[in-house]
TORKE-105879 format. One record per residue (C-alpha): x, y, z; residue in three letters. Coordinates in nm, 3 decimals, padded with zeros to 5 digits, always signed. Layout:
+---------+---------+---------+-------+
!       X !       Y !       Z ! bavex !
+---------+---------+---------+-------+
!       X !       Y !       Z !   ala !
...
+---------+---------+---------+-------+
! end
This chain:
+---------+---------+---------+-------+
!       X !       Y !       Z ! bavex !
+---------+---------+---------+-------+
! -01.455 ! -01.060 ! -04.614 !   met !
! -01.251 ! -01.157 ! -04.307 !   pro !
! -01.277 ! -01.533 ! -04.368 !   leu !
! -01.025 ! -01.704 ! -04.595 !   glu !
! -00.969 ! -02.069 ! -04.685 !   ile !
! -00.616 ! -02.212 ! -04.699 !   his !
! -00.441 ! -02.549 ! -04.700 !   pro !
! -00.342 ! -02.669 ! -04.354 !   val !
! +00.032 ! -02.663 ! -04.289 !   val !
! +00.203 ! -02.903 ! -04.052 !   glu !
! +00.222 ! -02.653 ! -03.769 !   ser !
! -00.158 ! -02.614 ! -03.781 !   asp !
! -00.226 ! -02.979 ! -03.702 !   leu !
! -00.225 ! -02.966 ! -03.321 !   pro !
! -00.485 ! -02.687 ! -03.318 !   glu !
! -00.676 ! -02.847 ! -03.606 !   phe !
! -00.697 ! -03.174 ! -03.410 !   cys !
! -00.782 ! -03.005 ! -03.080 !   arg !
! -01.071 ! -02.822 ! -03.245 !   met !
! -01.187 ! -03.137 ! -03.423 !   gln !
! -01.201 ! -03.334 ! -03.098 !   leu !
! -01.385 ! -03.050 ! -02.925 !   ala !
! -01.640 ! -03.026 ! -03.208 !   ser !
! -01.728 ! -03.397 ! -03.207 !   phe !
! -01.806 ! -03.409 ! -02.836 !   asn !
! -02.141 ! -03.586 ! -02.842 !   asn !
! -02.335 ! -03.845 ! -03.038 !   gly !
! -02.204 ! -04.145 ! -03.228 !   met !
! -01.909 ! -03.964 ! -03.385 !   ala !
! -01.774 ! -03.881 ! -03.040 !   ser !
! -01.750 ! -04.254 ! -02.963 !   lys !
! -01.460 ! -04.286 ! -03.209 !   leu !
! -01.247 ! -04.071 ! -02.978 !   asn !
! -01.424 ! -04.085 ! -02.643 !   pro !
! -01.369 ! -03.825 ! -02.374 !   ala !
! -01.194 ! -03.730 ! -02.159 !   pro !
! -00.950 ! -03.580 ! -02.409 !   his !
! -00.623 ! -03.565 ! -02.220 !   thr !
! -00.300 ! -03.413 ! -02.355 !   pro !
! -00.195 ! -03.769 ! -02.438 !   glu !
! -00.518 ! -03.820 ! -02.635 !   thr !
! -00.451 ! -03.507 ! -02.839 !   leu !
! -00.090 ! -03.610 ! -02.896 !   gln !
! -00.194 ! -03.952 ! -03.031 !   arg !
! -00.470 ! -03.802 ! -03.243 !   phe !
! -00.234 ! -03.541 ! -03.386 !   thr !
! +00.028 ! -03.806 ! -03.464 !   ala !
! -00.234 ! -04.004 ! -03.658 !   lys !
! -00.334 ! -03.696 ! -03.857 !   ser !
! +00.031 ! -03.610 ! -03.918 !   leu !
! +00.084 ! -03.955 ! -04.067 !   lys !
! -00.214 ! -03.900 ! -04.299 !   ser !
! -00.088 ! -03.549 ! -04.384 !   phe !
! +00.249 ! -03.683 ! -04.502 !   his !
! +00.164 ! -04.025 ! -04.645 !   asn !
! -00.182 ! -04.011 ! -04.805 !   glu !
! -00.162 ! -03.829 ! -05.136 !   ala !
! -00.540 ! -03.807 ! -05.178 !   asp !
! -00.592 ! -03.620 ! -04.849 !   val !
! -00.639 ! -03.243 ! -04.842 !   his !
! -00.654 ! -03.076 ! -04.501 !   phe !
! -00.814 ! -02.730 ! -04.520 !   leu !
! -00.867 ! -02.448 ! -04.275 !   lys !
! -01.074 ! -02.132 ! -04.262 !   val !
! -00.906 ! -01.842 ! -04.084 !   val !
! -01.038 ! -01.508 ! -03.966 !   asp !
! -00.806 ! -01.233 ! -04.093 !   thr !
! -00.949 ! -00.991 ! -03.837 !   glu !
! -00.834 ! -01.224 ! -03.558 !   leu !
! -00.471 ! -01.249 ! -03.671 !   asp !
! -00.547 ! -01.548 ! -03.892 !   gly !
! -00.704 ! -01.756 ! -03.617 !   glu !
! -00.816 ! -02.101 ! -03.731 !   leu !
! -01.194 ! -02.118 ! -03.691 !   ile !
! -01.295 ! -02.419 ! -03.903 !   ala !
! -01.142 ! -02.715 ! -04.079 !   gly !
! -01.212 ! -02.999 ! -04.317 !   ala !
! -01.051 ! -03.306 ! -04.466 !   lys !
! -01.134 ! -03.389 ! -04.825 !   trp !
! -01.022 ! -03.705 ! -05.003 !   arg !
! -00.982 ! -03.646 ! -05.375 !   val !
! -00.964 ! -03.947 ! -05.605 !   asn !
! -01.021 ! -03.866 ! -05.970 !   glu !
! -00.938 ! -04.215 ! -06.096 !   thr !
! -01.045 ! -04.562 ! -05.992 !   ala !
! -00.857 ! -04.721 ! -05.704 !   arg !
! -00.769 ! -05.069 ! -05.588 !   thr !
! -00.904 ! -05.239 ! -05.277 !   glu !
! -00.572 ! -05.174 ! -05.105 !   ala !
! -00.588 ! -04.805 ! -05.189 !   gln !
! -00.930 ! -04.749 ! -05.032 !   ile !
! -00.829 ! -04.882 ! -04.691 !   gln !
! -00.751 ! -04.534 ! -04.558 !   gly !
! -01.114 ! -04.428 ! -04.587 !   met !
! -01.248 ! -04.741 ! -04.416 !   leu !
! -01.228 ! -04.704 ! -04.036 !   pro !
! -01.129 ! -05.016 ! -03.846 !   met !
! -01.133 ! -05.085 ! -03.471 !   pro !
! -00.799 ! -05.034 ! -03.304 !   gly !
! -00.643 ! -05.087 ! -02.964 !   pro !
! -00.888 ! -04.994 ! -02.692 !   gly !
! -01.199 ! -05.043 ! -02.906 !   asp !
! -01.269 ! -05.400 ! -02.791 !   asp !
! -01.514 ! -05.282 ! -02.526 !   glu !
! -01.638 ! -04.976 ! -02.715 !   asn !
! -01.953 ! -05.115 ! -02.876 !   leu !
! -02.068 ! -04.775 ! -03.001 !   ala !
! -01.741 ! -04.715 ! -03.185 !   ala !
! -01.747 ! -05.064 ! -03.333 !   gln !
! -02.103 ! -05.024 ! -03.461 !   asn !
! -02.045 ! -04.674 ! -03.596 !   phe !
! -01.729 ! -04.783 ! -03.779 !   met !
! -01.914 ! -05.082 ! -03.924 !   leu !
! -02.181 ! -04.849 ! -04.061 !   tyr !
! -01.918 ! -04.619 ! -04.212 !   leu !
! -01.729 ! -04.908 ! -04.374 !   arg !
! -02.043 ! -05.056 ! -04.524 !   gln !
! -02.170 ! -04.721 ! -04.653 !   ala !
! -01.838 ! -04.620 ! -04.807 !   arg !
! -01.794 ! -04.956 ! -04.975 !   arg !
! -02.150 ! -04.951 ! -05.111 !   lys !
! -02.166 ! -04.594 ! -05.239 !   phe !
! -01.801 ! -04.520 ! -05.327 !   met !
! -01.608 ! -04.844 ! -05.331 !   gly !
! -01.312 ! -04.811 ! -05.566 !   thr !
! -01.482 ! -04.559 ! -05.795 !   lys !
! -01.353 ! -04.202 ! -05.848 !   pro !
! -01.505 ! -03.972 ! -05.587 !   phe !
! -01.465 ! -03.648 ! -05.393 !   tyr !
! -01.517 ! -03.742 ! -05.029 !   phe !
! -01.573 ! -03.491 ! -04.748 !   leu !
! -01.419 ! -03.706 ! -04.476 !   his !
! -01.473 ! -03.457 ! -04.194 !   leu !
! -01.569 ! -03.095 ! -04.131 !   ile !
! -01.600 ! -02.885 ! -03.815 !   phe !
! -01.639 ! -02.525 ! -03.702 !   thr !
! -01.537 ! -02.376 ! -03.369 !   asp !
! -01.846 ! -02.323 ! -03.153 !   ala !
! -01.783 ! -01.947 ! -03.125 !   glu !
! -01.772 ! -01.903 ! -03.503 !   his !
! -02.068 ! -02.103 ! -03.630 !   arg !
! -02.321 ! -01.952 ! -03.873 !   asn !
! -02.059 ! -01.732 ! -04.038 !   arg !
! -02.031 ! -01.932 ! -04.361 !   gly !
! -01.703 ! -02.113 ! -04.288 !   ala !
! -01.851 ! -02.461 ! -04.331 !   ala !
! -02.010 ! -02.365 ! -04.663 !   ala !
! -01.671 ! -02.241 ! -04.786 !   met !
! -01.511 ! -02.573 ! -04.701 !   leu !
! -01.787 ! -02.772 ! -04.870 !   val !
! -01.777 ! -02.558 ! -05.185 !   arg !
! -01.399 ! -02.604 ! -05.210 !   trp !
! -01.463 ! -02.968 ! -05.292 !   gly !
! -01.789 ! -02.945 ! -05.485 !   thr !
! -01.653 ! -02.684 ! -05.725 !   glu !
! -01.355 ! -02.906 ! -05.802 !   lys !
! -01.583 ! -03.210 ! -05.831 !   ala !
! -01.791 ! -03.022 ! -06.087 !   asp !
! -01.481 ! -02.941 ! -06.292 !   arg !
! -01.380 ! -03.307 ! -06.278 !   ala !
! -01.741 ! -03.416 ! -06.343 !   gln !
! -01.735 ! -03.646 ! -06.041 !   leu !
! -01.980 ! -03.702 ! -05.753 !   pro !
! -01.912 ! -03.587 ! -05.398 !   ala !
! -01.990 ! -03.800 ! -05.092 !   tyr !
! -02.033 ! -03.733 ! -04.720 !   leu !
! -02.198 ! -03.865 ! -04.404 !   glu !
! -02.418 ! -03.604 ! -04.239 !   ala !
! -02.530 ! -03.546 ! -03.885 !   thr !
! -02.876 ! -03.399 ! -03.836 !   glu !
! -02.712 ! -03.063 ! -03.764 !   val !
! -02.513 ! -03.056 ! -04.087 !   gly !
! -02.774 ! -03.209 ! -04.316 !   lys !
! -02.964 ! -02.885 ! -04.403 !   pro !
! -02.644 ! -02.712 ! -04.519 !   leu !
! -02.540 ! -03.005 ! -04.735 !   tyr !
! -02.886 ! -03.024 ! -04.891 !   ala !
! -02.872 ! -02.653 ! -04.967 !   lys !
! -02.540 ! -02.711 ! -05.147 !   leu !
! -02.678 ! -02.984 ! -05.367 !   gly !
! -02.630 ! -03.308 ! -05.172 !   phe !
! -02.913 ! -03.561 ! -05.169 !   glu !
! -02.978 ! -03.831 ! -04.910 !   ala !
! -02.927 ! -04.186 ! -05.035 !   val !
! -02.932 ! -04.374 ! -04.705 !   his !
! -03.018 ! -04.304 ! -04.341 !   glu !
! -02.888 ! -04.506 ! -04.049 !   glu !
! -03.066 ! -04.470 ! -03.714 !   val !
! -02.878 ! -04.563 ! -03.398 !   phe !
! -03.055 ! -04.661 ! -03.077 !   asp !
! -02.854 ! -04.469 ! -02.818 !   leu !
! -02.998 ! -04.674 ! -02.533 !   glu !
! -02.763 ! -04.955 ! -02.639 !   lys !
! -02.474 ! -04.729 ! -02.544 !   tyr !
! -02.601 ! -04.590 ! -02.216 !   gly !
! -02.772 ! -04.278 ! -02.351 !   ala !
! -03.132 ! -04.191 ! -02.440 !   ala !
! -03.317 ! -04.157 ! -02.767 !   gly !
! -03.195 ! -04.216 ! -03.121 !   thr !
! -02.953 ! -04.053 ! -03.358 !   glu !
! -02.963 ! -04.052 ! -03.738 !   ala !
! -02.666 ! -04.031 ! -03.972 !   asn !
! -02.731 ! -03.978 ! -04.342 !   thr !
! -02.523 ! -04.074 ! -04.643 !   val !
! -02.547 ! -03.791 ! -04.897 !   met !
! -02.419 ! -03.768 ! -05.252 !   ile !
! -02.398 ! -03.468 ! -05.482 !   arg !
! -02.391 ! -03.542 ! -05.852 !   glu !
! -02.173 ! -03.305 ! -06.056 !   pro !
! -02.335 ! -03.005 ! -06.220 !   val !
! -02.310 ! -03.040 ! -06.597 !   ala !
! -02.062 ! -02.808 ! -06.761 !   arg !
! -02.209 ! -02.543 ! -06.987 !   gln !
! -02.111 ! -02.567 ! -07.350 !   glu !
! -01.983 ! -02.266 ! -07.539 !   gly !
+---------+---------+---------+-------+
! end
């Protein structure tokens, strides 16, 4: 099989971040890093990820590469792995907070509020495997890369006998359901508040660990 999963190395981060920004180019998630994505935007975003890469021990950046394309990065994910209970201070990294420039970005403020409330309610300080983000390059979708990245965490969560948590878009929800995640909360956003049309749903999903077979 030409697709392989590997840990991200530091030199991968610029491309990882570029692809992540390109993948979240519409809907509520895109409001966290609104376009246009200039070289300066990518530089700041990469610097933030680099800080997480070096300083947050629970973070695991992963990539899927195509060995038939000289190891080209085609998909990526960020899992947070916490197999023991944490303190309030320790969970701050998974709770998005408004930063400089977000004062007038109502969509980003409301989306971050939803994420903070959901993560506090369903994970809090408890042990959890958390799929913080996942993306696939548009030219390589429907090849199984996303499923590989999800299974990386769920298989480990099963061995640790811990639940796995994520927040799903409508596009990703069917895959997560197929891999054992169940919806526990749905948040519907009225896009007209943010200058767009229609609504958008985001779903909190949790996968309970599969019981280990005895013998």
